[in-house]
N, C-alpha and C positions, 0 to 999 in steps of 0.2 A: 403455778401447777395443773390449773385448771385447760389454762391454756394448752400446754406441753400434751391431754388426756385428748385435746380438741383437736391437735396434730397426729396423733398419732391415728387417730377415730378416722384420719380421713387420709391417713397413709393406707391404711387394710381396703380402706372403697376407693379405688382412683378415681371412679367415674365417680361418686357424688361428690369429690371439689369442682367439677365443674358445670354438677347439676348446680351446686353450691350458686357460684358466680354467675350463673346465666338467671338466677334467680333478682328479679326487678328489685329496687332498692326501695323498693314502696313498700315491699312485705313486709309483714311483722317478723319472720322466722332469726333472719340475719342481725338485722338493727337489736334486737332484742336481745340477743345471745349476747352483743360484743356489749351491749348495755350494762348486762345482768354483771360479766364478769369485769367491765371497770370499774362499776361503781360499787360493789359488793367487797370485791379483795385488796383495793387500792388505796383506801381510803384512810387518811391518815390524821395519829393526835392530835393535838394542838400541842405547839410549844410550850413550855413553862416558865415560865421569865425565873431566875433564881431567886432577883431581888423582892419580888412576892412571899419570900419565903420566910424573910429576912426581920428579926421583929423590930422592927419600925420606931415602934417607940423609948427602944434600950436605946437602941442605934442610931437617932434621928437627926443627932447634929452632924456624923459622921455618912447618911444615907445622904442629906440633904447636898453635904460638900461633893458628894460624889457628880449626883445627875443629877444639878444644878450649875454647878462650873464650867463653863463652857471654856475657858482661856485661859492659857497659861499665866502666870506670873508676870515672864522675860514674855518683854515684847522684841523687838530690833532695837529701840530707841534704848532701853535699860542695859542691851547685848555690848551695845557700842561704847553707853556708858563707860561697862566692867573694861571693857579689852582695851581705852585712853588710857584708863588708871593701872591696867598692870602692865600692857604693852606699851602704851604711847599713843598718838595718832597715828594713823596708817598713812604707808608712802605712797601717797595719789603717785598713777603714773605723771612723767615726764617727759616731753619729747627729747631727742636723741643730741647730747651735743654738740653742735657743732667743732670743727676743726679748727685751732690759733687761726683769725683771721687778720692778726697784728703785720703790719709789712714798718722796718726800717726806716726812721726814721732820715739815716743818712744811706740812699739807697747807693751804692759805690758796688758799681758790678765786679762781678768774678773774673771775667776773663779784661783787660786794660785795654780798651780802643786805642789809647794815644802809645802805645809800645810797637816800635818798631823792631821786627826780626830781620836780621840781615840774612840774607839770602844763599850766602856761603857762610854759614857759624865757623865758628872755629874749633876742627877737630879733632880733639886732645886723648890720649890714647888715658890718660888721666881721669877721673871723674869731679868736679867738684868740691873743693871741701872748704869752707870760710869758718873762721871760728866765731863762738859766741862774745859780743861785748858788751862788757857791763852798761848798762845805761839806764836812764829811769824812764822807759820804756817798758809797759809791762809783758808778761811772756803770755803766749798763748794756756799755759800749762795753768799759771793763775788765776787769770779768767775765769775759765771756767770752771776751779776751786773754788771761787768766792762766788758766783752764781747758778752753785746745782740748787736743785730745790729742795725743798723741803723733804719731802718727799727719798731725795734720794741720800738728802744727810742723813734723814730717819735710818733706811736700810746702811748706809754705810758704816755709823754709827754702832747699830747693831750689830754689827759683824764684826766689830774692834772690840766693844767690850763681854759678846761669846769667846771671840781668840784669846781674850787675856784671860780671861773664867779655865782655858783649860791649859795656858800657856804660863801664868803668870806674865807679871809687865816687864819683867826682866828677859821671858821667853819669847813672846808678844814681840819686842823691841828687834832680836836674835831674827828673830822671821822675816822680819820687815826688811832688816840690813843685807839680809840670806837675796831676799828676792831683791833686791838694787840690784845686788852683787851680780846675780844672773842673770839680770835681762842687760846689765854691762857689757858681761861677758859674750852674749849672747851676739847682739849687734856688735858687738868686734869679732869674733868668727863670722859672722855675712862679711863686715865688710873686708875681709881678709882672703875670702875666696871670691868679689868683684874685684879684686885689684891682686888676684892670682898668685895670691903670695902663697905657694904650695904647701911650704915648711911649715908655716904656724898651723896653716888648716888644718895639719897632721897632727898638730900636737891639741889644739884645740877639741877638733872632732874625741880624741883619748881624756876629757877633761869628764867626769863623770856628771860635773853639776849640769853638764852643756849637751851633752850629747845624744839626750835625749831631744831637744831641742832642734838640733840637725837636722835627725835623720825625720822629725815630723815635715819640717818643711823641703822635703829633696825635689817632693812629685812638684813643689809650687816652684822654686827656683829656674827650673828646665823652662819655664815657660819668660823665664826674666831676661831680659839683653840690653844695650845698649847704654849701660848706666850712665845718671848726667852728673847726677850728687849722691853725694853721701854723707849723712853728719856734716851737714853743710846750715848755718845761721842764715835765716831770711826775715825781714822786715817789712809791713805796710809802710809806705814811706805816705801816704794819705790819712791812714786813719790809727798808725802809730802804733805798734804791737810788731814784738817780734817773737819767733821760736824758733826749735831747730828742726830740721826736717832730717829722719832715717835715712831714706831715698827717693830719690826722683829716675825709674828707667823707665823699659814699654816690657809691659808685663798683654802678653799675648798681640803685639804688635800698637799698642794704646798706651803711649805714653804717662804714666801715672806719678799722684804722689804715693810712695808705699809707706805703710805704720806698720811693722813687727811687734807683733806682741805677742807675750806667754802668758800662759795660764794652766792651772790644773784641773781645771771644772772645763768639757765643750762648750762653743760655744758655736752656734752651727748657724744662725741667723743673725744677720747682722744685728738687730734691733738688741741684741744679744751683748754689744758693746759699751755699751752706753752711752759714752760723749765722743765715742774718738771717730766718729765719722764729722762730728764740728770741727774737731781736731787736725782733722783732714783737709776739711772743705777752710778751712784760716789758713791753712801751709797755702793752697795753694791760690787761693788773694796773696796772699804775702810773696807767693811765688813771680806770678802775674805784675806786679805791682814796683817789687824792688830790679832796678837798675841794674845790679847785680850779672844779672839770669838773663840771658837772648835769647830766652825760649820763654814759652806760655804754655801750662798745663790743664787740660779739661778735666779727666778723669783723677781717681782714687782707690784707693789698693791697700786694706786691712785684713794683713795674715796672722790667722792665730797659732799658734804654735805651743805644743803640748810637750811636758815634761816627760810622760811616759813613753812620747816617739810615736803616736797613733798620729794620720793625716791629718797636716794642718787646714782650715778653715779658710780658706780665702773668699773675700768677702771685694766685688770691685763696685765702684761707684760710677757710673753714665755720664755725663756732663747734666743728663737733665740733674739727679741723683743729687750731685756737688752742688747744683744751682740750690736746689730747696736745702740744705743742708749749711748753704751758704747763707743764707735769707737768716737761721736760726740763728747763726754762730752771728751776725750782725744784731740781733737782738740781746743776745745775749751778752755783746761787748758795751752797746748800749747802758745795758740792767749796769754795769761793772763799770763803767765811766760815770753813773747815775750816781752810787755809793761812795766813789771815790772823791 
């Protein structure tokens, strides 16, 4: 308030303000005025400590515990002990697990260096179709089934139990039977298409069970040419296993082992096909070491067709990728041989 009055006084007499600041600081008026306003009006009362008003005798123990205890009852050590008791020991940082570097004991190459390809191969209009003979050799399918990882086995069993709960045992048996039947009909229809049996193809296109699958693969069939084998048996003469190849043909100019798969769920990535790439690699190796075939293959193709007719997913496997899966297949084959 005093400062405000002082400023008002100066504003009424402008000349006084200049005179005031021209006065040397050693004189008494200006310091005296500032000292009087600052010391008299801005003195503050001493803060009162609330604890001094407490009846310390009555609450002696409580006051003492509050004012004297400086550390918490919990320490980092006790907190760690409680956490270990409730949640177990902490999961310490671990370095990333390196990819499997295990190499097969018997490193048979995917491409047969000793196989002689005739300069003029037998040009036949009909693809090769060798019947599968009963032998003591294990099939590719059996080897892969017997060497599934515990994780794969767990998920497969869980899916089976879930389907049994929904359909019952008899319903699930009927469901799997229909799946196999649809697969057989689908492969038969593709064989008819490649053999140019138009009448049979027309009948099969009208079959409700497989019409969606056939519609699904139409865009892939446009890129398939020069079919060399259909539903033909192959065997690896060195590693002693056999299999039944769906198709060997050129896909966009590259000779491939083609595996046709049916699915009710989309499988847009190669990893979604589980062990199918190993199966294709096993068939490629078998063809290359089978004397019945006068050619060698270095590429693969997995085509996943859908029952609802949506466009199939073609998964092309180049020579490098086929070699990687070939090494994995050799490890699975060794595991099977060790078990048996």
